[in-house]
Structures are given as C-alpha cells and as structure tokens.
C-alpha positions as CSV (number, residue, x, y, z in Angstrom):
1,X,27.3,149.0,76.8
2,X,30.7,150.0,74.7
3,X,30.8,153.1,77.4
4,X,30.7,150.4,80.6
5,X,33.8,149.0,78.6
6,X,35.9,152.3,77.9
7,X,35.0,152.8,82.4
8,X,37.3,149.6,82.9
9,X,40.0,150.8,81.4
10,X,43.0,151.7,82.8
11,X,46.4,152.6,81.4
12,X,50.0,150.7,81.7
13,X,51.8,152.1,84.4
14,X,54.8,152.0,82.8
15,X,53.3,153.7,79.2
16,X,50.8,156.3,80.3
17,X,49.3,156.8,76.7
18,X,48.6,153.3,76.1
19,X,45.1,151.8,77.6
20,X,44.7,148.7,78.7
21,X,42.1,145.9,80.1
22,X,45.3,143.1,81.5
23,X,46.6,143.4,85.1
24,X,49.2,141.8,86.5
25,X,48.0,138.6,88.2
26,X,51.1,139.3,91.1
27,X,51.0,143.3,92.1
28,X,47.8,143.9,90.0
29,X,49.1,146.3,88.3
30,X,47.3,147.2,84.4
31,X,50.0,146.3,81.8
32,X,50.6,146.7,77.7
33,X,50.6,144.5,75.9
34,X,54.3,144.8,75.9
35,X,54.9,144.9,79.1
36,X,53.1,141.7,79.6
37,X,55.5,138.8,80.2
38,X,53.8,135.1,79.6
39,X,54.1,133.1,82.4
40,X,52.4,129.3,83.5
41,X,50.2,130.8,85.7
42,X,48.8,134.1,84.1
43,X,50.9,137.7,82.8
44,X,53.2,139.5,84.8
45,X,54.7,142.8,84.6
46,X,58.4,142.5,83.8
47,X,59.3,144.2,87.9
48,X,57.5,141.3,88.9
49,X,59.7,138.9,86.8
50,X,62.4,140.7,87.1
51,X,61.6,140.2,91.8
52,X,60.9,136.8,91.0
53,X,64.3,136.4,89.0
54,X,66.2,138.5,92.0
55,X,65.2,135.2,93.8
56,X,67.8,132.9,92.2
57,X,70.9,134.7,91.9
58,X,72.3,133.7,95.1
59,X,76.0,134.3,94.6
60,X,77.7,136.9,96.8
61,X,80.3,138.8,95.5
62,X,84.2,136.3,97.0
63,X,82.5,133.9,95.0
64,X,82.8,135.5,91.6
65,X,86.7,135.4,92.6
66,X,86.7,131.7,93.7
67,X,84.8,131.0,90.8
68,X,87.3,133.0,88.7
69,X,91.1,131.6,89.5
70,X,89.2,127.6,90.1
71,X,88.0,128.4,86.1
72,X,91.1,130.3,84.9
73,X,93.5,127.6,86.7
74,X,91.5,123.7,85.6
75,X,91.6,126.3,81.6
76,X,94.8,126.4,81.9
77,X,95.4,123.0,82.7
78,X,93.1,121.8,80.8
79,X,94.9,123.3,77.3
80,X,98.4,121.6,78.0
81,X,97.0,118.3,78.6
82,X,94.9,118.6,75.6
83,X,98.0,119.4,73.5
84,X,99.5,116.7,75.3
85,X,96.8,113.8,74.0
86,X,98.9,111.9,70.8
87,X,95.0,111.9,70.0
88,X,94.4,113.4,67.0
89,X,93.9,117.4,67.4
90,X,90.6,117.5,66.6
91,X,89.1,114.8,68.7
92,X,91.5,115.3,71.8
93,X,90.5,119.2,71.4
94,X,86.5,118.4,71.6
95,X,86.8,115.5,74.8
96,X,88.9,117.5,76.7
97,X,87.2,120.9,76.4
98,X,84.1,118.5,77.7
99,X,85.1,117.4,80.3
100,X,87.0,120.0,82.0
101,X,84.4,122.0,81.1
102,X,82.4,119.7,83.0
103,X,85.2,120.0,85.9
104,X,85.5,123.5,86.4
105,X,81.6,123.4,86.6
106,X,81.9,120.5,89.4
107,X,84.6,122.5,91.1
108,X,83.1,126.1,91.2
109,X,80.0,124.9,92.1
110,X,81.2,122.6,95.1
111,X,83.7,126.2,96.0
112,X,81.0,128.4,96.5
113,X,78.7,126.3,97.9
114,X,76.3,125.8,95.3
115,X,75.6,129.5,94.9
116,X,74.7,130.4,91.2
117,X,74.4,134.3,89.2
118,X,74.1,135.1,85.8
119,X,77.8,137.0,86.7
120,X,78.8,134.0,87.6
121,X,78.3,132.2,85.2
122,X,79.6,134.6,82.8
123,X,82.7,135.2,85.3
124,X,83.9,131.7,85.1
125,X,83.2,131.5,81.7
126,X,85.6,134.5,80.2
127,X,88.0,133.0,83.4
128,X,88.7,129.9,81.6
129,X,88.4,130.5,78.3
130,X,91.3,133.0,79.3
131,X,93.1,130.2,81.4
132,X,92.3,127.9,77.9
133,X,93.3,130.8,75.8
134,X,97.2,131.6,77.1
135,X,98.9,128.4,76.2
136,X,97.5,128.4,72.4
137,X,98.6,132.1,72.3
138,X,102.4,130.8,72.0
139,X,101.6,128.2,69.7
140,X,99.3,130.5,67.2
141,X,102.1,132.7,67.0
142,X,104.9,129.7,65.9
143,X,101.7,127.9,64.3
144,X,101.2,131.4,62.5
145,X,104.4,132.5,61.8
146,X,105.8,128.4,60.0
147,X,102.9,128.4,57.8
148,X,101.2,132.1,56.3
149,X,104.8,132.8,56.6
150,X,105.5,130.3,53.9
151,X,102.9,130.6,52.1
152,X,100.4,127.8,53.1
153,X,98.2,129.8,54.6
154,X,94.9,127.8,53.9
155,X,96.9,124.7,56.5
156,X,98.2,127.2,59.0
157,X,94.5,128.4,59.2
158,X,93.5,124.7,59.7
159,X,95.9,124.6,62.5
160,X,94.7,127.8,64.3
161,X,90.8,126.9,64.1
162,X,91.5,122.9,65.3
163,X,94.1,124.7,68.4
164,X,91.2,127.0,69.2
165,X,88.6,124.4,69.5
166,X,89.3,123.2,72.9
167,X,88.5,127.3,74.1
168,X,85.6,126.6,72.6
169,X,84.0,123.6,73.9
170,X,85.3,125.1,77.2
171,X,83.5,127.5,77.2
172,X,79.8,126.6,76.0
173,X,80.4,124.1,78.5
174,X,80.5,125.7,81.3
175,X,78.2,127.9,79.7
176,X,75.8,125.3,79.4
177,X,75.9,123.5,82.2
178,X,76.2,126.8,84.3
179,X,72.9,127.8,82.8
180,X,71.1,123.8,83.4
181,X,71.1,123.3,79.8
182,X,72.6,120.2,79.9
183,X,72.3,117.0,77.1
184,X,70.1,114.0,77.7
185,X,69.3,111.3,76.0
C-alpha cells in the first residue's frame, strides 16, 4: 500500500526537491504547500493566480498620466480650500481630505473610462499627496520657524501634525477607494 502512494508522489514544479500530492486545479501542475494558493474553488499555483489577476489590470499607459495630473491638481486645490475653511483645523482636514479623496477617485475613474490597475492607484495616491503637500510645505516652514525657533516645540509639532492630516486623510481615502475598500454601515 505504501509503495503505491510513493508512486503517486510528484515533485513541485517550482521546488524539485519537494514531493507532493497536490495539484493546481487550473493547470494541473504539481505544487507544494508553499506554492499553493487556496481559492474558493481549490488550490492554484502562483502563476495561475498572477495570470488571473492580470485580467483585472486594464489601465493603459496614458491613464497613468491622466490620473496623475487630475489627482495632483485636485489635491492641490483641496489643500488650499482646506486652509480657507474657518473650522477647527483638525476637523476641516478630516472633512475636506475625505471629500477631496472621493472627488479625485470619481474624476479619475471617469477620465480613464473605469480602467484600473494597482499602478494607477499608486500613481493617483502619490500625485494627490504631492499636490496636497505643496501648499503645506510653505506653511510648515513658517510654523517651524515661529514655534520651534521661539522654543515652543510641542505646540509647533502639534501644528505640523494637524497641517499634515489633510494629506494623510486624502491619500488613505484615495487608496481605499481605488482598491475597492469602502466603509459601509
């Protein structure tokens, strides 16, 4: 009986030193536990998983440029708008960062005809973050000179963190929205 089982053993297609009885349910290649990815329909090899995910990456090269420009301009505009709102700076950073992030995602999706990819998401987050950070840099320099130069380091640090909150909320909102993670009740 044990001799029959040893005859059925295969070696993993990526690790020839590992014996296995497991096979990919798509390409039928033998895979070890390290190479196996569990899916709702069974185990698949990492190559089949990568090929399946490529189907969902539909963004073209021009979409990266379009998305980056839109995100940069709207992130920059949102940063200036947030500074003009006379609410508590902490509250306005949260509200405007979230709203501007959703606006950027909607505008980018429409401009690129709903094409998507991880690279597009990353480009949009970086461009919006840079756009939102530019107006902050001059403000941060003034805050740093005023507070830290005057010896009020704790108050200056608080002001710096609050002024960066908009950029953090903006980038997190965009990343989550572009990757399909949405908060729901």
